[in-house]
Biopython code that builds the backbone (N, CA, C, O; Angstrom):
import numpy as np
from Bio.PDB.StructureBuilder import StructureBuilder

atoms = [
    (1, "UNK", "N", (0.841, -1.238, 0.363)),
    (1, "UNK", "CA", (-0.207, 0.200, -0.196)),
    (1, "UNK", "C", (0.879, 1.324, 0.040)),
    (1, "UNK", "O", (1.906, 1.164, 0.699)),
    (2, "UNK", "N", (0.415, 2.727, -0.736)),
    (2, "UNK", "CA", (1.344, 3.506, -0.708)),
    (2, "UNK", "C", (0.401, 4.657, -0.632)),
    (2, "UNK", "O", (-0.279, 5.215, -1.493)),
    (3, "UNK", "N", (0.577, 4.881, 0.821)),
    (3, "UNK", "CA", (-0.290, 6.181, 1.621)),
    (3, "UNK", "C", (0.137, 7.590, 0.426)),
    (3, "UNK", "O", (1.299, 7.915, 0.180)),
    (4, "UNK", "N", (-1.131, 8.277, -0.200)),
    (4, "UNK", "CA", (-0.883, 9.505, -0.299)),
    (4, "UNK", "C", (-0.396, 10.517, 0.913)),
    (4, "UNK", "O", (-0.498, 10.339, 2.127)),
    (5, "UNK", "N", (0.009, 11.324, 0.395)),
    (5, "UNK", "CA", (0.712, 12.555, 1.641)),
    (5, "UNK", "C", (0.147, 14.091, 0.760)),
    (5, "UNK", "O", (-0.502, 14.987, 1.299)),
    (6, "UNK", "N", (0.490, 14.077, -0.345)),
    (6, "UNK", "CA", (0.351, 15.447, -0.931)),
    (6, "UNK", "C", (-0.234, 14.860, -2.726)),
    (6, "UNK", "O", (-0.126, 13.792, -3.328)),
    (7, "UNK", "N", (-0.910, 16.333, -3.097)),
    (7, "UNK", "CA", (-1.503, 16.191, -4.473)),
    (7, "UNK", "C", (-1.619, 17.381, -4.478)),
    (7, "UNK", "O", (-2.123, 18.082, -3.600)),
    (8, "UNK", "N", (-0.943, 17.843, -5.933)),
    (8, "UNK", "CA", (-0.755, 19.487, -6.660)),
    (8, "UNK", "C", (-0.095, 19.567, -7.654)),
    (8, "UNK", "O", (1.091, 19.385, -7.931)),
    (9, "UNK", "N", (-1.513, 20.037, -8.497)),
    (9, "UNK", "CA", (-1.062, 20.538, -9.809)),
    (9, "UNK", "C", (-1.243, 19.312, -10.847)),
    (9, "UNK", "O", (-0.986, 19.465, -12.041)),
    (10, "UNK", "N", (-1.710, 18.064, -10.308)),
    (10, "UNK", "CA", (-1.836, 17.421, -10.697)),
    (10, "UNK", "C", (-0.937, 16.402, -10.927)),
    (10, "UNK", "O", (-0.993, 15.534, -11.798)),
    (11, "UNK", "N", (0.202, 16.641, -9.766)),
    (11, "UNK", "CA", (1.337, 15.405, -9.219)),
    (11, "UNK", "C", (1.058, 14.683, -7.660)),
    (11, "UNK", "O", (1.015, 15.250, -6.568)),
    (12, "UNK", "N", (0.912, 13.438, -7.937)),
    (12, "UNK", "CA", (0.864, 12.877, -6.260)),
    (12, "UNK", "C", (1.827, 12.745, -5.599)),
    (12, "UNK", "O", (2.895, 12.601, -6.193)),
    (13, "UNK", "N", (1.812, 12.745, -4.348)),
    (13, "UNK", "CA", (2.969, 12.952, -3.638)),
    (13, "UNK", "C", (3.071, 10.820, -2.377)),
    (13, "UNK", "O", (2.381, 10.566, -1.390)),
    (14, "UNK", "N", (3.811, 10.163, -2.832)),
    (14, "UNK", "CA", (3.160, 8.995, -1.989)),
    (14, "UNK", "C", (4.260, 8.340, -0.972)),
    (14, "UNK", "O", (5.376, 8.786, -1.237)),
    (15, "UNK", "N", (4.270, 7.486, 0.029)),
    (15, "UNK", "CA", (5.112, 6.896, 0.536)),
    (15, "UNK", "C", (4.739, 5.866, 0.782)),
    (15, "UNK", "O", (3.509, 5.921, 0.790)),
    (16, "UNK", "N", (5.314, 4.222, 1.155)),
    (16, "UNK", "CA", (5.096, 3.047, 1.274)),
    (16, "UNK", "C", (5.421, 2.767, 2.434)),
    (16, "UNK", "O", (6.608, 2.781, 2.760)),
    (17, "UNK", "N", (4.574, 2.497, 3.183)),
    (17, "UNK", "CA", (5.099, 1.997, 4.460)),
    (17, "UNK", "C", (6.115, 0.510, 3.990)),
    (17, "UNK", "O", (6.086, -0.265, 3.033)),
    (18, "UNK", "N", (7.353, 0.698, 5.786)),
    (18, "UNK", "CA", (7.707, -0.024, 5.762)),
    (18, "UNK", "C", (9.115, -0.525, 4.405)),
    (18, "UNK", "O", (9.695, -1.551, 4.048)),
    (19, "UNK", "N", (9.101, 1.472, 3.927)),
    (19, "UNK", "CA", (9.792, 1.143, 2.690)),
    (19, "UNK", "C", (11.175, 1.274, 3.253)),
    (19, "UNK", "O", (11.344, 1.502, 4.450)),
    (20, "UNK", "N", (12.448, 1.093, 2.169)),
    (20, "UNK", "CA", (13.687, 0.708, 2.469)),
    (20, "UNK", "C", (14.443, 2.214, 2.206)),
    (20, "UNK", "O", (13.899, 3.143, 1.608)),
    (21, "UNK", "N", (15.416, 2.241, 2.613)),
    (21, "UNK", "CA", (16.442, 3.067, 2.654)),
    (21, "UNK", "C", (17.084, 3.576, 1.350)),
    (21, "UNK", "O", (17.106, 2.809, 0.388)),
    (22, "UNK", "N", (17.648, 4.909, 1.233)),
    (22, "UNK", "CA", (17.662, 6.587, 2.087)),
    (22, "UNK", "C", (15.947, 6.545, 1.504)),
    (22, "UNK", "O", (15.264, 6.252, 0.523)),
    (23, "UNK", "N", (15.855, 7.165, 3.155)),
    (23, "UNK", "CA", (14.476, 7.630, 2.840)),
    (23, "UNK", "C", (14.032, 8.615, 1.852)),
    (23, "UNK", "O", (14.905, 9.343, 1.381)),
    (24, "UNK", "N", (12.470, 8.805, 1.342)),
    (24, "UNK", "CA", (12.825, 8.918, -0.452)),
    (24, "UNK", "C", (10.759, 9.338, -0.407)),
    (24, "UNK", "O", (10.261, 9.451, 0.713)),
    (25, "UNK", "N", (10.261, 9.432, -1.080)),
    (25, "UNK", "CA", (8.968, 9.655, -1.283)),
    (25, "UNK", "C", (9.070, 8.891, -3.018)),
    (25, "UNK", "O", (10.033, 8.512, -3.685)),
    (26, "UNK", "N", (7.874, 8.909, -3.227)),
    (26, "UNK", "CA", (7.864, 8.494, -5.197)),
    (26, "UNK", "C", (6.665, 9.799, -5.194)),
    (26, "UNK", "O", (6.193, 10.382, -4.218)),
    (27, "UNK", "N", (6.388, 9.997, -6.621)),
    (27, "UNK", "CA", (6.221, 11.432, -7.364)),
    (27, "UNK", "C", (5.187, 10.776, -8.603)),
    (27, "UNK", "O", (5.854, 10.336, -9.539)),
    (28, "UNK", "N", (3.911, 10.649, -8.757)),
    (28, "UNK", "CA", (3.305, 10.557, -10.008)),
    (28, "UNK", "C", (2.969, 11.729, -10.796)),
    (28, "UNK", "O", (2.866, 12.590, -9.922)),
    (29, "UNK", "N", (2.771, 12.211, -11.742)),
    (29, "UNK", "CA", (2.389, 12.729, -13.083)),
    (29, "UNK", "C", (1.675, 12.534, -14.511)),
    (29, "UNK", "O", (2.268, 12.510, -15.590)),
    (30, "UNK", "N", (-0.067, 12.366, -14.262)),
    (30, "UNK", "CA", (0.177, 11.204, -15.987)),
    (30, "UNK", "C", (0.900, 9.952, -15.634)),
    (30, "UNK", "O", (0.781, 9.495, -14.497)),
    (31, "UNK", "N", (1.456, 9.511, -16.306)),
    (31, "UNK", "CA", (2.065, 7.891, -16.332)),
    (31, "UNK", "C", (3.527, 8.254, -15.850)),
    (31, "UNK", "O", (4.334, 7.399, -15.486)),
    (32, "UNK", "N", (3.745, 9.410, -15.880)),
    (32, "UNK", "CA", (5.913, 9.042, -15.148)),
    (32, "UNK", "C", (5.465, 9.086, -13.597)),
    (32, "UNK", "O", (4.443, 9.430, -13.003)),
    (33, "UNK", "N", (6.558, 8.641, -13.281)),
    (33, "UNK", "CA", (6.910, 8.315, -12.482)),
    (33, "UNK", "C", (8.635, 8.350, -11.789)),
    (33, "UNK", "O", (9.622, 7.754, -12.220)),
    (34, "UNK", "N", (8.536, 9.164, -10.732)),
    (34, "UNK", "CA", (9.909, 8.878, -9.677)),
    (34, "UNK", "C", (10.047, 8.732, -8.540)),
    (34, "UNK", "O", (9.128, 8.616, -7.730)),
    (35, "UNK", "N", (11.260, 8.714, -8.294)),
    (35, "UNK", "CA", (11.454, 8.577, -6.741)),
    (35, "UNK", "C", (12.704, 9.447, -6.114)),
    (35, "UNK", "O", (13.908, 9.308, -6.330)),
    (36, "UNK", "N", (12.059, 10.338, -5.313)),
    (36, "UNK", "CA", (13.510, 11.690, -4.658)),
    (36, "UNK", "C", (13.644, 11.743, -3.557)),
    (36, "UNK", "O", (12.691, 11.983, -2.816)),
    (37, "UNK", "N", (14.709, 11.563, -3.172)),
    (37, "UNK", "CA", (15.050, 11.095, -2.019)),
    (37, "UNK", "C", (15.379, 12.943, -1.094)),
    (37, "UNK", "O", (15.870, 13.999, -1.494)),
    (38, "UNK", "N", (14.786, 12.480, 0.243)),
    (38, "UNK", "CA", (14.034, 13.161, 1.430)),
    (38, "UNK", "C", (15.066, 14.321, 1.859)),
    (38, "UNK", "O", (14.674, 15.464, 2.090)),
    (39, "UNK", "N", (16.800, 13.826, 1.974)),
    (39, "UNK", "CA", (17.158, 14.509, 2.012)),
    (39, "UNK", "C", (17.420, 15.987, 1.693)),
    (39, "UNK", "O", (17.284, 16.955, 2.441)),
    (40, "UNK", "N", (17.969, 15.928, -0.037)),
    (40, "UNK", "CA", (18.161, 17.035, -0.396)),
    (40, "UNK", "C", (17.452, 17.090, -1.953)),
    (40, "UNK", "O", (17.817, 17.959, -2.745)),
    (41, "UNK", "N", (16.328, 16.012, -2.349)),
    (41, "UNK", "CA", (14.895, 16.452, -2.822)),
    (41, "UNK", "C", (15.908, 15.401, -4.147)),
    (41, "UNK", "O", (15.164, 15.133, -5.091)),
    (42, "UNK", "N", (17.107, 14.921, -4.306)),
    (42, "UNK", "CA", (17.891, 14.578, -5.338)),
    (42, "UNK", "C", (16.675, 13.366, -6.037)),
    (42, "UNK", "O", (15.986, 12.585, -5.381)),
    (43, "UNK", "N", (16.694, 13.471, -6.997)),
    (43, "UNK", "CA", (15.504, 12.086, -8.067)),
    (43, "UNK", "C", (16.902, 10.579, -8.267)),
    (43, "UNK", "O", (17.832, 10.299, -9.023)),
    (44, "UNK", "N", (16.332, 10.104, -7.247)),
    (44, "UNK", "CA", (16.906, 8.619, -7.708)),
    (44, "UNK", "C", (16.716, 7.666, -8.485)),
    (44, "UNK", "O", (17.407, 6.648, -8.546)),
    (45, "UNK", "N", (15.273, 8.060, -9.470)),
    (45, "UNK", "CA", (14.849, 6.882, -9.737)),
    (45, "UNK", "C", (13.825, 7.437, -10.674)),
    (45, "UNK", "O", (12.984, 8.119, -10.088)),
    (46, "UNK", "N", (13.646, 7.328, -12.073)),
    (46, "UNK", "CA", (12.890, 7.609, -12.579)),
    (46, "UNK", "C", (12.931, 9.129, -13.659)),
    (46, "UNK", "O", (13.919, 9.816, -13.916)),
    (47, "UNK", "N", (11.439, 9.326, -14.155)),
    (47, "UNK", "CA", (11.875, 10.864, -14.892)),
    (47, "UNK", "C", (9.931, 11.450, -14.919)),
    (47, "UNK", "O", (9.022, 10.861, -15.502)),
    (48, "UNK", "N", (9.799, 12.976, -13.940)),
    (48, "UNK", "CA", (8.954, 13.359, -14.427)),
    (48, "UNK", "C", (8.996, 14.583, -15.361)),
    (48, "UNK", "O", (10.155, 14.944, -15.156)),
    (49, "UNK", "N", (8.428, 15.577, -16.372)),
    (49, "UNK", "CA", (8.461, 16.446, -16.606)),
    (49, "UNK", "C", (9.529, 17.656, -16.297)),
    (49, "UNK", "O", (9.955, 17.606, -15.143)),
    (50, "UNK", "N", (9.827, 18.275, -16.754)),
    (50, "UNK", "CA", (11.297, 19.804, -16.020)),
    (50, "UNK", "C", (9.938, 20.256, -14.999)),
    (50, "UNK", "O", (10.005, 20.291, -13.771)),
    (51, "UNK", "N", (9.100, 20.480, -15.554)),
    (51, "UNK", "CA", (8.406, 21.772, -14.332)),
    (51, "UNK", "C", (7.644, 20.610, -13.884)),
    (51, "UNK", "O", (6.564, 20.922, -14.385)),
    (52, "UNK", "N", (7.455, 19.652, -13.384)),
    (52, "UNK", "CA", (6.789, 18.405, -11.965)),
    (52, "UNK", "C", (8.410, 18.204, -11.776)),
    (52, "UNK", "O", (8.843, 18.301, -10.628)),
    (53, "UNK", "N", (8.919, 18.051, -12.370)),
    (53, "UNK", "CA", (10.220, 18.046, -11.582)),
    (53, "UNK", "C", (10.676, 19.139, -10.334)),
    (53, "UNK", "O", (10.871, 18.922, -9.138)),
    (54, "UNK", "N", (10.755, 20.337, -11.087)),
    (54, "UNK", "CA", (11.039, 21.388, -10.348)),
    (54, "UNK", "C", (9.984, 22.205, -9.175)),
    (54, "UNK", "O", (10.387, 23.168, -8.522)),
    (55, "UNK", "N", (8.745, 21.703, -9.060)),
    (55, "UNK", "CA", (7.686, 21.297, -8.601)),
    (55, "UNK", "C", (7.769, 20.825, -7.308)),
    (55, "UNK", "O", (7.652, 21.389, -6.220)),
    (56, "UNK", "N", (8.061, 19.336, -7.726)),
    (56, "UNK", "CA", (8.176, 18.660, -6.243)),
    (56, "UNK", "C", (9.601, 18.904, -5.709)),
    (56, "UNK", "O", (9.860, 18.619, -4.540)),
    (57, "UNK", "N", (10.148, 19.210, -6.192)),
    (57, "UNK", "CA", (11.716, 19.658, -5.803)),
    (57, "UNK", "C", (11.753, 20.581, -4.773)),
    (57, "UNK", "O", (12.187, 20.414, -3.633)),
    (58, "UNK", "N", (11.239, 21.617, -5.294)),
    (58, "UNK", "CA", (11.018, 23.119, -4.474)),
    (58, "UNK", "C", (10.017, 22.648, -3.334)),
    (58, "UNK", "O", (10.263, 23.154, -2.240)),
    (59, "UNK", "N", (8.992, 21.823, -3.374)),
    (59, "UNK", "CA", (7.918, 21.657, -2.177)),
    (59, "UNK", "C", (8.906, 21.065, -1.416)),
    (59, "UNK", "O", (9.135, 21.574, -0.319)),
    (60, "UNK", "N", (9.705, 19.847, -1.852)),
    (60, "UNK", "CA", (10.341, 18.974, -0.920)),
    (60, "UNK", "C", (11.050, 20.025, 0.251)),
    (60, "UNK", "O", (10.802, 20.333, 1.417)),
    (61, "UNK", "N", (11.966, 20.343, -0.663)),
    (61, "UNK", "CA", (12.969, 21.526, 0.029)),
    (61, "UNK", "C", (12.282, 22.512, 1.231)),
    (61, "UNK", "O", (12.897, 23.218, 2.031)),
    (62, "UNK", "N", (11.000, 22.361, 1.122)),
    (62, "UNK", "CA", (9.901, 23.763, 2.231)),
    (62, "UNK", "C", (9.620, 22.747, 2.975)),
    (62, "UNK", "O", (9.833, 22.927, 4.174)),
    (63, "UNK", "N", (9.116, 21.500, 2.597)),
    (63, "UNK", "CA", (9.010, 20.518, 3.785)),
    (63, "UNK", "C", (9.302, 19.717, 4.401)),
    (63, "UNK", "O", (8.506, 19.065, 5.077)),
    (64, "UNK", "N", (11.010, 19.450, 4.339)),
    (64, "UNK", "CA", (11.812, 18.327, 4.280)),
    (64, "UNK", "C", (11.382, 18.161, 5.632)),
    (64, "UNK", "O", (10.802, 17.081, 5.735)),
    (65, "UNK", "N", (11.442, 18.966, 7.017)),
    (65, "UNK", "CA", (11.144, 18.347, 8.336)),
    (65, "UNK", "C", (9.645, 17.277, 8.338)),
    (65, "UNK", "O", (9.531, 16.114, 8.725)),
    (66, "UNK", "N", (8.538, 18.295, 7.692)),
    (66, "UNK", "CA", (7.067, 16.936, 7.698)),
    (66, "UNK", "C", (7.148, 16.005, 7.034)),
    (66, "UNK", "O", (6.376, 15.078, 7.277)),
    (67, "UNK", "N", (8.275, 15.858, 5.746)),
    (67, "UNK", "CA", (8.189, 14.517, 5.077)),
    (67, "UNK", "C", (9.473, 13.607, 5.638)),
    (67, "UNK", "O", (9.769, 12.470, 5.272)),
    (68, "UNK", "N", (10.127, 14.404, 6.596)),
    (68, "UNK", "CA", (11.529, 13.612, 7.320)),
    (68, "UNK", "C", (10.275, 12.760, 8.626)),
    (68, "UNK", "O", (10.781, 11.818, 9.236)),
    (69, "UNK", "N", (9.174, 13.008, 8.892)),
    (69, "UNK", "CA", (9.028, 12.739, 10.500)),
    (69, "UNK", "C", (7.638, 11.773, 9.120)),
    (69, "UNK", "O", (7.825, 10.655, 8.640)),
    (70, "UNK", "N", (6.963, 12.274, 8.967)),
    (70, "UNK", "CA", (6.193, 11.199, 7.851)),
    (70, "UNK", "C", (6.854, 9.465, 7.725)),
    (70, "UNK", "O", (6.432, 8.325, 7.916)),
    (71, "UNK", "N", (7.939, 10.034, 7.350)),
    (71, "UNK", "CA", (8.646, 8.857, 6.549)),
    (71, "UNK", "C", (9.182, 7.673, 7.726)),
    (71, "UNK", "O", (9.529, 6.510, 7.520)),
    (72, "UNK", "N", (9.109, 8.437, 9.027)),
    (72, "UNK", "CA", (8.940, 7.704, 10.469)),
    (72, "UNK", "C", (8.086, 7.370, 10.645)),
    (72, "UNK", "O", (8.361, 6.209, 10.950)),
    (73, "UNK", "N", (6.879, 7.470, 10.731)),
    (73, "UNK", "CA", (5.120, 7.379, 10.540)),
    (73, "UNK", "C", (5.366, 5.850, 9.858)),
    (73, "UNK", "O", (5.341, 4.685, 10.254)),
    (74, "UNK", "N", (5.580, 6.461, 8.780)),
    (74, "UNK", "CA", (5.631, 5.150, 7.071)),
    (74, "UNK", "C", (6.010, 4.174, 7.515)),
    (74, "UNK", "O", (5.287, 3.184, 7.628)),
    (75, "UNK", "N", (7.746, 4.231, 8.023)),
    (75, "UNK", "CA", (8.714, 3.143, 8.266)),
    (75, "UNK", "C", (8.025, 2.116, 9.622)),
    (75, "UNK", "O", (8.438, 0.960, 9.713)),
    (76, "UNK", "N", (7.165, 2.541, 10.443)),
    (76, "UNK", "CA", (6.356, 2.401, 11.510)),
    (76, "UNK", "C", (5.051, 1.468, 11.324)),
    (76, "UNK", "O", (4.506, 0.762, 12.172)),
    (77, "UNK", "N", (4.706, 1.670, 9.964)),
    (77, "UNK", "CA", (3.451, 1.189, 9.784)),
    (77, "UNK", "C", (1.921, 2.326, 9.998)),
    (77, "UNK", "O", (0.713, 2.103, 9.923)),
    (78, "UNK", "N", (2.615, 3.384, 10.245)),
    (78, "UNK", "CA", (1.427, 4.513, 10.388)),
    (78, "UNK", "C", (1.363, 5.099, 9.133)),
    (78, "UNK", "O", (2.108, 5.194, 8.157)),
    (79, "UNK", "N", (-0.015, 5.551, 9.523)),
    (79, "UNK", "CA", (-0.031, 6.416, 8.250)),
    (79, "UNK", "C", (-0.133, 7.796, 8.475)),
    (79, "UNK", "O", (-0.784, 8.396, 9.331)),
    (80, "UNK", "N", (0.872, 8.369, 7.259)),
    (80, "UNK", "CA", (1.198, 9.548, 7.433)),
    (80, "UNK", "C", (0.612, 11.025, 6.998)),
    (80, "UNK", "O", (0.096, 11.334, 5.924)),
    (81, "UNK", "N", (0.786, 11.623, 7.849)),
    (81, "UNK", "CA", (0.051, 13.053, 7.640)),
    (81, "UNK", "C", (0.142, 13.656, 6.239)),
    (81, "UNK", "O", (1.105, 13.578, 5.475)),
    (82, "UNK", "N", (-0.997, 14.255, 6.039)),
    (82, "UNK", "CA", (-1.334, 15.535, 4.717)),
    (82, "UNK", "C", (-0.539, 16.565, 4.800)),
    (82, "UNK", "O", (-0.373, 17.274, 5.793)),
    (83, "UNK", "N", (0.152, 16.703, 3.377)),
    (83, "UNK", "CA", (1.175, 17.627, 4.279)),
    (83, "UNK", "C", (0.408, 19.210, 2.468)),
    (83, "UNK", "O", (0.487, 18.921, 1.274)),
    (84, "UNK", "N", (0.017, 20.133, 2.838)),
    (84, "UNK", "CA", (-0.547, 21.272, 1.952)),
    (84, "UNK", "C", (0.648, 21.328, 1.230)),
    (84, "UNK", "O", (1.820, 21.505, 1.561)),
    (85, "UNK", "N", (-0.291, 21.013, -0.519)),
    (85, "UNK", "CA", (1.078, 21.587, -1.797)),
    (85, "UNK", "C", (1.201, 22.875, -1.426)),
    (85, "UNK", "O", (1.157, 23.478, -0.353)),
    (86, "UNK", "N", (1.441, 23.294, -3.084)),
    (86, "UNK", "CA", (2.371, 24.461, -3.645)),
    (86, "UNK", "C", (1.136, 25.621, -3.662)),
    (86, "UNK", "O", (1.262, 26.826, -3.442)),
    (87, "UNK", "N", (-0.299, 24.748, -4.048)),
    (87, "UNK", "CA", (-1.256, 25.692, -4.856)),
    (87, "UNK", "C", (-2.158, 25.350, -3.067)),
    (87, "UNK", "O", (-3.331, 25.699, -3.205)),
    (88, "UNK", "N", (-1.959, 24.919, -1.887)),
    (88, "UNK", "CA", (-2.611, 25.295, -0.934)),
    (88, "UNK", "C", (-3.474, 24.292, -0.849)),
    (88, "UNK", "O", (-4.467, 24.687, -0.238)),
    (89, "UNK", "N", (-3.571, 23.153, -1.180)),
    (89, "UNK", "CA", (-4.749, 22.482, -0.947)),
    (89, "UNK", "C", (-3.947, 20.912, -0.376)),
    (89, "UNK", "O", (-2.783, 20.707, -0.723)),
    (90, "UNK", "N", (-4.480, 20.172, 0.255)),
    (90, "UNK", "CA", (-4.305, 18.966, 1.076)),
    (90, "UNK", "C", (-3.933, 18.059, -0.560)),
    (90, "UNK", "O", (-3.673, 16.856, -0.553)),
]
sb = StructureBuilder()
sb.init_structure("model")
sb.init_model(0)
sb.init_chain("A")
sb.init_seg("    ")
for serial, (resi, resn, name, xyz) in enumerate(atoms, 1):
    if name == "N":
        sb.init_residue(resn, " ", resi, " ")
    sb.init_atom(name, np.array(xyz, "f"), 0.0, 1.0, " ", f" {name:<3s}", serial, name[0])
structure = sb.get_structure()
């Protein structure tokens, strides 16, 4: 199962329960999928369109503490919290 933690501008952000290190999130935009490291918003795998990549990485850097807290929750099998996107919506 992959809990959704944010949705903005057509991009959906997920974290798996009990996922492997390094701490990361999954982003989906249409059929495009990518995985980004939490510590520095570095793209680890996959690809999104350039504008979507920029939106995700900027959002991640602004919410790094929240994302790291969510990683700890998901790693423990607890539902992570929703985080507001740059469009102001959860």
